[in-house]
PLY file of the C-alpha trace (Angstrom):
ply
format ascii 1.0
element vertex 245
property float x
property float y
property float z
element edge 244
property int vertex1
property int vertex2
end_header
17.08 -8.92 -21.93
13.67 -9.74 -21.09
15.04 -10.97 -17.84
16.23 -7.91 -16.49
13.82 -5.56 -17.28
11.41 -8.05 -14.69
14.66 -7.72 -12.08
15.00 -4.48 -12.08
11.45 -3.86 -11.78
10.70 -1.77 -8.78
8.32 -3.68 -6.28
7.03 -3.52 -2.43
8.68 -4.94 0.49
5.49 -6.33 1.70
4.76 -9.62 0.35
1.23 -9.48 -0.25
1.57 -5.69 -1.82
4.33 -5.88 -5.04
2.93 -6.91 -7.70
3.47 -10.85 -8.85
5.10 -11.27 -12.38
3.10 -14.66 -12.53
2.38 -12.82 -16.09
6.34 -12.15 -17.42
7.86 -14.94 -16.41
5.20 -17.87 -17.97
4.60 -15.64 -21.52
8.55 -15.64 -21.39
9.25 -18.75 -20.77
6.51 -19.92 -23.34
8.37 -17.86 -25.71
12.27 -19.55 -25.30
10.73 -23.03 -25.53
8.82 -22.44 -28.95
12.39 -21.00 -29.45
14.33 -23.90 -28.73
12.40 -25.92 -30.54
12.22 -23.73 -33.80
17.11 -24.01 -33.88
17.05 -27.23 -32.63
13.94 -29.72 -34.03
13.78 -27.19 -37.70
17.20 -26.73 -38.56
16.25 -23.25 -39.50
19.84 -20.95 -39.58
20.89 -19.54 -36.08
20.64 -15.65 -36.66
16.87 -15.97 -38.30
15.83 -17.66 -35.22
18.40 -16.06 -32.78
16.34 -11.99 -33.84
13.14 -13.93 -33.87
13.64 -15.41 -30.47
14.95 -11.86 -29.04
11.39 -10.43 -30.71
9.30 -12.97 -29.46
10.92 -11.84 -26.19
9.92 -8.69 -25.97
7.03 -9.81 -27.73
6.25 -12.55 -24.99
7.40 -9.58 -21.84
4.86 -6.94 -22.79
2.06 -9.33 -23.21
3.38 -10.43 -19.39
3.64 -7.56 -17.48
0.27 -6.13 -19.47
-1.67 -9.51 -17.86
0.69 -8.99 -14.62
-0.81 -5.20 -13.92
-4.15 -6.02 -14.81
-4.30 -8.79 -11.91
-2.20 -6.55 -9.25
-4.33 -3.35 -9.66
-7.76 -5.06 -9.57
-6.81 -5.43 -6.01
-4.31 -2.20 -5.10
-4.80 1.12 -5.55
-3.63 2.62 -8.71
-2.14 5.96 -6.01
-0.41 4.87 -3.12
-0.06 0.87 -5.00
-2.01 0.15 -0.92
-5.16 -2.81 -1.45
-8.56 -1.51 -1.91
-11.67 -1.07 0.10
-13.27 -3.81 -1.83
-9.99 -6.98 -1.28
-9.70 -5.82 3.34
-13.39 -6.60 3.30
-12.83 -9.82 1.86
-9.70 -10.17 4.47
-11.85 -8.61 7.44
-13.84 -11.49 6.57
-11.08 -14.12 7.02
-9.34 -12.12 9.84
-11.48 -11.72 11.81
-12.22 -15.80 11.14
-8.67 -16.23 12.49
-9.46 -13.86 14.93
-12.24 -16.11 16.56
-10.83 -19.57 16.51
-7.04 -18.76 18.22
-9.16 -16.21 20.42
-6.73 -13.58 19.61
-8.09 -9.82 19.45
-8.19 -7.87 15.57
-7.74 -4.56 15.69
-8.88 -2.09 13.35
-7.17 1.27 12.49
-8.62 4.55 11.24
-6.40 6.91 10.31
-6.63 10.15 8.00
-4.95 13.64 7.26
-5.47 16.71 8.82
-6.79 19.44 5.76
-6.00 17.69 3.44
-8.33 19.48 1.70
-6.59 22.78 2.06
-3.96 21.28 0.98
-4.71 20.35 -2.67
-7.46 24.02 -2.85
-3.54 26.07 -1.47
-1.62 23.47 -3.28
-2.97 21.80 -5.85
-3.64 18.24 -6.53
0.10 17.12 -7.36
1.29 18.36 -3.83
-1.46 15.97 -2.57
-0.69 13.01 -4.61
2.53 12.82 -3.18
1.80 13.59 0.64
-0.69 10.42 -0.12
1.77 8.00 -1.74
4.05 8.99 0.87
1.92 8.39 3.95
1.48 4.85 1.51
5.32 3.95 2.05
5.17 5.33 5.94
2.49 2.77 6.47
3.72 -0.29 4.93
7.39 0.27 6.96
6.97 0.05 9.38
3.82 -2.28 9.75
3.60 -5.75 10.19
4.23 -8.47 7.02
0.93 -9.81 7.99
-1.21 -6.71 8.57
-4.02 -4.81 5.75
-3.18 -1.63 4.98
-5.47 -0.24 2.66
-6.66 3.27 1.80
-10.03 3.55 2.57
-11.05 6.75 0.59
-9.69 9.78 -0.21
-7.18 10.73 2.33
-8.14 7.63 4.90
-6.33 4.56 5.77
-7.17 1.57 6.87
-5.17 -0.77 9.12
-5.63 -4.29 10.45
-3.79 -6.12 12.29
-4.09 -9.53 14.10
-3.01 -9.87 17.65
-3.08 -6.53 18.97
-4.40 -5.94 22.61
-4.88 -1.69 24.00
-1.29 -1.53 24.45
-0.19 -2.88 21.68
-2.42 -0.78 20.09
-1.51 2.23 21.50
2.58 1.89 20.77
2.37 0.79 17.11
0.33 4.26 16.89
2.98 5.99 19.24
5.92 4.70 16.60
3.43 5.92 13.53
3.74 9.46 15.30
7.50 8.88 15.54
8.36 8.10 12.46
5.78 10.27 10.70
7.70 12.66 12.12
11.45 12.26 11.59
10.45 12.11 7.92
11.43 15.47 7.77
11.78 17.36 4.72
12.81 20.78 3.78
11.79 23.11 1.31
11.88 26.77 0.50
7.14 25.92 1.36
7.65 23.18 3.61
4.14 21.62 4.01
2.98 21.26 7.80
-0.21 18.31 7.51
-1.73 16.35 10.93
-2.29 12.78 10.76
-5.48 11.73 13.13
-5.64 7.87 14.49
-8.01 6.22 15.53
-8.33 2.07 16.33
-11.00 -0.36 17.83
-11.28 -3.82 18.50
-13.13 -6.71 18.16
-14.64 -8.69 19.15
-14.61 -5.80 22.39
-15.92 -3.02 20.80
-17.65 -4.04 17.93
-18.40 -7.62 15.42
-18.14 -5.74 11.90
-16.26 -3.98 10.08
-18.81 -1.05 10.01
-19.25 -1.22 14.25
-15.52 -1.43 14.59
-14.27 1.62 11.91
-17.17 3.60 13.62
-15.28 2.96 16.88
-12.27 3.92 15.44
-13.80 7.23 14.05
-15.17 8.96 16.81
-11.45 7.82 18.67
-10.23 9.62 16.09
-12.08 12.43 15.79
-12.02 12.56 19.42
-7.75 13.52 18.98
-7.91 14.89 16.24
-10.51 17.94 18.48
-8.79 17.03 21.28
-5.63 19.15 19.27
-7.00 20.47 17.04
-6.33 24.47 19.31
-2.88 23.50 20.41
0.11 24.47 18.56
2.08 21.96 21.08
0.46 18.33 20.45
-0.48 18.89 17.01
3.50 19.90 16.24
4.19 16.94 17.55
1.47 14.96 15.09
2.54 16.32 11.68
4.33 15.87 8.70
6.41 17.51 6.83
6.04 17.37 3.29
9.11 17.83 0.61
6.19 19.55 -2.13
7.38 18.28 -5.72
8.26 20.58 -8.54
0 1
1 2
2 3
3 4
4 5
5 6
6 7
7 8
8 9
9 10
10 11
11 12
12 13
13 14
14 15
15 16
16 17
17 18
18 19
19 20
20 21
21 22
22 23
23 24
24 25
25 26
26 27
27 28
28 29
29 30
30 31
31 32
32 33
33 34
34 35
35 36
36 37
37 38
38 39
39 40
40 41
41 42
42 43
43 44
44 45
45 46
46 47
47 48
48 49
49 50
50 51
51 52
52 53
53 54
54 55
55 56
56 57
57 58
58 59
59 60
60 61
61 62
62 63
63 64
64 65
65 66
66 67
67 68
68 69
69 70
70 71
71 72
72 73
73 74
74 75
75 76
76 77
77 78
78 79
79 80
80 81
81 82
82 83
83 84
84 85
85 86
86 87
87 88
88 89
89 90
90 91
91 92
92 93
93 94
94 95
95 96
96 97
97 98
98 99
99 100
100 101
101 102
102 103
103 104
104 105
105 106
106 107
107 108
108 109
109 110
110 111
111 112
112 113
113 114
114 115
115 116
116 117
117 118
118 119
119 120
120 121
121 122
122 123
123 124
124 125
125 126
126 127
127 128
128 129
129 130
130 131
131 132
132 133
133 134
134 135
135 136
136 137
137 138
138 139
139 140
140 141
141 142
142 143
143 144
144 145
145 146
146 147
147 148
148 149
149 150
150 151
151 152
152 153
153 154
154 155
155 156
156 157
157 158
158 159
159 160
160 161
161 162
162 163
163 164
164 165
165 166
166 167
167 168
168 169
169 170
170 171
171 172
172 173
173 174
174 175
175 176
176 177
177 178
178 179
179 180
180 181
181 182
182 183
183 184
184 185
185 186
186 187
187 188
188 189
189 190
190 191
191 192
192 193
193 194
194 195
195 196
196 197
197 198
198 199
199 200
200 201
201 202
202 203
203 204
204 205
205 206
206 207
207 208
208 209
209 210
210 211
211 212
212 213
213 214
214 215
215 216
216 217
217 218
218 219
219 220
220 221
221 222
222 223
223 224
224 225
225 226
226 227
227 228
228 229
229 230
230 231
231 232
232 233
233 234
234 235
235 236
236 237
237 238
238 239
239 240
240 241
241 242
242 243
243 244
């Protein structure tokens, strides 16, 4: 029973973004081994051992699940299940070293949701949370497995991508915007939100993550300012989110 519960659990597509079931498998394996020893060597009644074995499996699965959950959320945002800011900082250091070693640029993308405070104020935090989770899934679906996708804070997200030139960065931004535009959900109260993206390349535009994020942030806000008063352009970079029931 425990194994079916493990296999039916929902996981993310990205290797580093799904919950690993080390604890569950370990505890269940120990429980199975203990039950076999009881049955084969202690000579107790089979019916009783079957009952005890099932109970032990349930307890072992629960303990393992709690362990895996704690391990997962130590490095992942609880709402979106993206990497945390703390883990992104650690991964940047490793990617920066690899970038210098193989002489390949490292792109740092900054993304945020326009008018997110107004969205929360008008429709509630439930709708805001839904929007962030939807956006997180879109980012995971349309970035590479090796990319680092993190929730930086609030409605801000950061993507770290190795081997990205200016041309590739612009292409990725265009691809994300196009894919976001396709995710249109109609309801009685459609919610239109704008998404702005900026980027910076290491080492061309900065050496520290702080410097690169500052450059990306400035580019992002320049784009946002250019589109602010132009409905036609703003419409191109918007998402229509179905308000959750």
